[in-house]
Residue frames as a rotation matrix with the C-alpha (Angstrom) as fourth column:
MET 1
-0.564 -0.589 0.579 -26.66
0.826 -0.406 0.391 80.85
0.005 0.699 0.715 86.53
SER 2
-0.381 0.411 -0.828 -27.75
0.248 -0.818 -0.520 84.43
-0.891 -0.403 0.210 86.62
ASP 3
0.654 0.695 0.300 -30.12
0.586 -0.213 -0.782 86.16
-0.479 0.687 -0.546 84.11
ARG 4
0.675 -0.451 -0.584 -27.35
-0.476 -0.871 0.121 88.75
-0.563 0.196 -0.803 83.60
LYS 5
-0.389 -0.875 0.289 -24.80
-0.358 0.432 0.828 86.10
-0.849 0.218 -0.481 82.50
ILE 6
-0.147 0.383 0.912 -27.25
0.765 0.628 -0.140 84.58
-0.627 0.678 -0.385 79.99
LEU 7
0.857 0.510 -0.078 -28.20
0.339 -0.671 -0.660 87.95
-0.389 0.539 -0.748 78.56
GLU 8
0.331 -0.833 -0.443 -24.55
-0.642 -0.543 0.541 88.84
-0.691 0.105 -0.715 78.16
ALA 9
-0.544 -0.523 0.656 -23.82
0.028 0.770 0.637 85.61
-0.839 0.365 -0.404 76.46
VAL 10
0.340 0.733 0.589 -26.85
0.768 0.144 -0.624 85.99
-0.542 0.665 -0.514 74.11
ALA 11
0.883 0.010 -0.470 -25.68
-0.163 -0.931 -0.325 89.49
-0.441 0.364 -0.821 73.24
ASP 12
-0.070 -0.992 -0.105 -22.08
-0.633 -0.037 0.773 88.33
-0.771 0.121 -0.626 72.61
ILE 13
-0.415 0.004 0.910 -23.28
0.451 0.869 0.202 85.38
-0.790 0.494 -0.363 70.50
ALA 14
0.616 0.758 0.213 -25.60
0.614 -0.293 -0.732 87.60
-0.493 0.582 -0.647 68.47
TYR 15
0.605 -0.494 -0.624 -22.81
-0.511 -0.842 0.171 90.13
-0.610 0.215 -0.763 67.91
THR 16
-0.451 -0.851 0.271 -20.43
-0.329 0.440 0.836 87.44
-0.830 0.288 -0.478 66.67
ALA 17
-0.165 0.482 0.861 -23.10
0.732 0.645 -0.221 85.89
-0.661 0.593 -0.459 64.43
GLY 18
0.851 0.490 -0.189 -23.88
0.264 -0.710 -0.653 89.27
-0.454 0.506 -0.733 62.92
HIS 19
0.297 -0.820 -0.489 -20.27
-0.682 -0.540 0.492 90.07
-0.668 0.187 -0.720 62.43
LYS 20
-0.691 -0.497 0.526 -19.86
-0.047 0.756 0.652 86.71
-0.722 0.426 -0.546 60.60
LYS 21
-0.527 0.600 -0.602 -23.05
-0.848 -0.424 0.319 87.56
-0.064 0.679 0.732 58.62
TYR 22
-0.988 0.154 -0.033 -24.68
0.156 0.983 -0.096 84.38
0.018 -0.100 -0.995 59.88
THR 23
-0.323 0.944 0.060 -28.39
-0.876 -0.274 -0.397 83.82
-0.359 -0.181 0.916 59.19
SER 24
-0.716 0.159 0.680 -30.50
0.202 0.979 -0.017 80.75
-0.668 0.125 -0.733 58.76
GLY 25
-0.863 0.460 0.208 -33.02
0.114 -0.224 0.968 82.73
0.492 0.859 0.141 56.88
ASP 26
0.293 0.925 -0.240 -35.46
0.431 0.097 0.897 82.57
0.853 -0.366 -0.371 59.80
SER 27
-0.357 -0.530 0.769 -34.72
-0.341 -0.693 -0.635 85.36
0.870 -0.489 0.067 62.31
ARG 28
0.492 0.589 0.641 -37.03
-0.822 0.071 0.565 83.78
0.287 -0.805 0.519 64.99
GLN 29
0.919 -0.234 -0.318 -35.13
0.252 0.968 0.017 80.49
0.304 -0.096 0.948 64.71
ASP 30
0.003 -0.976 0.216 -31.82
0.302 -0.205 -0.931 82.34
0.953 0.069 0.294 64.94
ILE 31
-0.118 -0.003 0.993 -32.82
-0.763 -0.640 -0.092 84.15
0.636 -0.768 0.073 68.11
SER 32
0.869 0.441 0.224 -34.07
-0.488 0.688 0.538 80.89
0.083 -0.577 0.813 69.60
ASP 33
0.672 -0.665 -0.327 -30.76
0.467 0.722 -0.510 79.21
0.575 0.191 0.796 68.68
PHE 34
-0.169 -0.746 0.644 -28.72
-0.107 -0.635 -0.765 82.09
0.980 -0.198 0.027 70.20
ILE 35
0.287 0.337 0.897 -30.60
-0.915 -0.181 0.361 81.67
0.284 -0.924 0.256 73.50
TRP 36
0.996 0.081 -0.030 -30.01
-0.071 0.969 0.237 77.93
0.048 -0.234 0.971 73.50
TRP 37
0.383 -0.924 0.008 -26.38
0.428 0.170 -0.888 78.42
0.818 0.343 0.461 72.66
ALA 38
-0.105 -0.360 0.927 -25.94
-0.576 -0.738 -0.352 80.95
0.811 -0.571 -0.130 75.47
GLU 39
0.659 0.439 0.611 -27.49
-0.752 0.361 0.552 78.51
0.022 -0.823 0.568 77.92
GLU 40
0.900 -0.397 -0.177 -25.17
0.340 0.897 -0.283 75.73
0.271 0.195 0.943 76.67
PHE 41
0.085 -0.937 0.339 -22.11
0.162 -0.323 -0.933 77.98
0.983 0.134 0.125 76.94
GLU 42
0.033 -0.054 0.998 -22.94
-0.848 -0.530 -0.001 79.03
0.529 -0.846 -0.064 80.45
LYS 43
0.921 0.276 0.275 -23.48
-0.377 0.812 0.446 75.35
-0.100 -0.515 0.852 81.48
ILE 44
0.638 -0.764 -0.096 -20.12
0.495 0.503 -0.708 74.38
0.589 0.404 0.699 79.95
HIS 45
-0.306 -0.842 0.445 -18.40
0.232 -0.519 -0.823 77.25
0.924 -0.149 0.353 81.65
LEU 46
0.755 0.656 0.024 -20.31
0.148 -0.206 0.967 77.16
0.639 -0.727 -0.252 85.06
ASN 47
0.851 -0.419 -0.318 -17.05
0.367 0.040 0.930 76.76
-0.377 -0.907 0.187 86.95
THR 48
0.260 -0.750 0.608 -14.64
0.798 -0.188 -0.573 78.58
0.544 0.634 0.550 84.57
ASP 49
0.191 -0.365 -0.911 -12.39
0.681 -0.619 0.391 81.10
-0.707 -0.696 0.130 86.25
TRP 50
0.732 0.189 0.654 -12.77
0.657 -0.450 -0.605 84.14
0.180 0.873 -0.454 84.01
GLY 51
0.790 -0.597 -0.139 -9.88
-0.446 -0.716 0.538 85.78
-0.420 -0.363 -0.831 85.82
TYR 52
-0.157 -0.886 0.436 -7.73
-0.157 0.459 0.875 83.12
-0.975 0.069 -0.211 84.24
GLU 53
-0.351 0.131 0.927 -9.53
0.833 0.496 0.245 82.33
-0.427 0.859 -0.283 80.98
ASP 54
-0.933 0.029 -0.359 -10.38
-0.171 -0.913 0.371 84.90
-0.317 0.407 0.857 78.29
TYR 55
-0.212 0.963 0.164 -14.14
0.162 0.200 -0.966 85.15
-0.964 -0.178 -0.199 78.11
ILE 56
0.344 0.348 -0.872 -14.29
-0.682 -0.546 -0.487 86.94
-0.645 0.762 0.050 74.81
LEU 57
-0.550 -0.629 -0.549 -11.97
-0.834 0.438 0.335 84.37
0.030 0.643 -0.766 73.15
LYS 58
-0.917 0.182 0.356 -13.95
0.054 0.938 -0.342 81.44
-0.396 -0.295 -0.870 74.55
ILE 59
0.045 0.999 -0.028 -17.44
0.122 -0.034 -0.992 82.75
-0.991 0.042 -0.124 73.57
ASP 60
0.162 -0.118 -0.980 -16.11
-0.911 -0.400 -0.102 83.75
-0.380 0.909 -0.172 70.11
GLU 61
-0.838 -0.481 -0.257 -14.70
-0.543 0.781 0.309 80.22
0.052 0.398 -0.916 69.54
PHE 62
-0.624 0.686 0.374 -17.89
0.218 0.612 -0.760 78.67
-0.750 -0.393 -0.532 70.94
THR 63
0.239 0.842 -0.483 -20.11
-0.215 -0.439 -0.872 80.79
-0.947 0.312 0.076 68.64
ARG 64
-0.143 -0.360 -0.922 -18.01
-0.975 -0.108 0.193 80.14
-0.169 0.927 -0.336 65.54
GLN 65
-0.975 -0.187 0.123 -18.25
-0.178 0.981 0.081 76.39
-0.136 0.057 -0.989 66.19
LYS 66
-0.313 0.939 0.146 -22.03
0.261 0.233 -0.937 76.56
-0.913 -0.255 -0.318 66.65
ILE 67
0.294 0.409 -0.864 -22.36
-0.687 -0.538 -0.489 78.46
-0.665 0.737 0.123 63.40
ARG 68
-0.621 -0.556 -0.552 -20.26
-0.783 0.473 0.404 75.90
0.037 0.683 -0.729 61.56
GLU 69
-0.896 0.321 0.308 -22.42
0.202 0.910 -0.363 73.14
-0.397 -0.263 -0.880 63.00
ALA 70
-0.007 0.957 -0.289 -25.66
0.002 -0.289 -0.957 75.00
-1.000 -0.007 0.001 62.07
VAL 71
0.033 -0.102 -0.994 -24.45
-0.926 -0.378 0.008 75.59
-0.377 0.920 -0.107 58.49
ARG 72
-0.877 -0.434 -0.205 -23.37
-0.476 0.844 0.248 71.97
0.066 0.315 -0.947 58.13
ASP 73
-0.663 0.686 0.298 -26.72
0.298 0.608 -0.736 70.72
-0.686 -0.400 -0.608 59.51
ARG 74
0.210 0.757 -0.619 -28.70
-0.393 -0.514 -0.762 72.91
-0.895 0.404 0.189 57.05
ARG 75
-0.266 -0.440 -0.858 -26.77
-0.956 0.007 0.292 71.39
-0.122 0.898 -0.423 54.14
ARG 76
-0.924 -0.095 0.371 -27.88
-0.122 0.991 -0.050 67.91
-0.363 -0.092 -0.927 54.97
């Protein structure tokens, strides 16, 4: 997986998180999480044909799910 793909995924995840006003209260942890999430997203979609699938829709859905999980985990 290329650095460019990871960087694009991190930027898209951070954009969506910001748009949803997501924060854990620890910006360093958030950035670390966004990097891990981007790596996970790229691994999941290693063989995805982005000519057929909608990248923005998929990364948005993925990010929203990761935010829900993070919020749920913090409440425990």
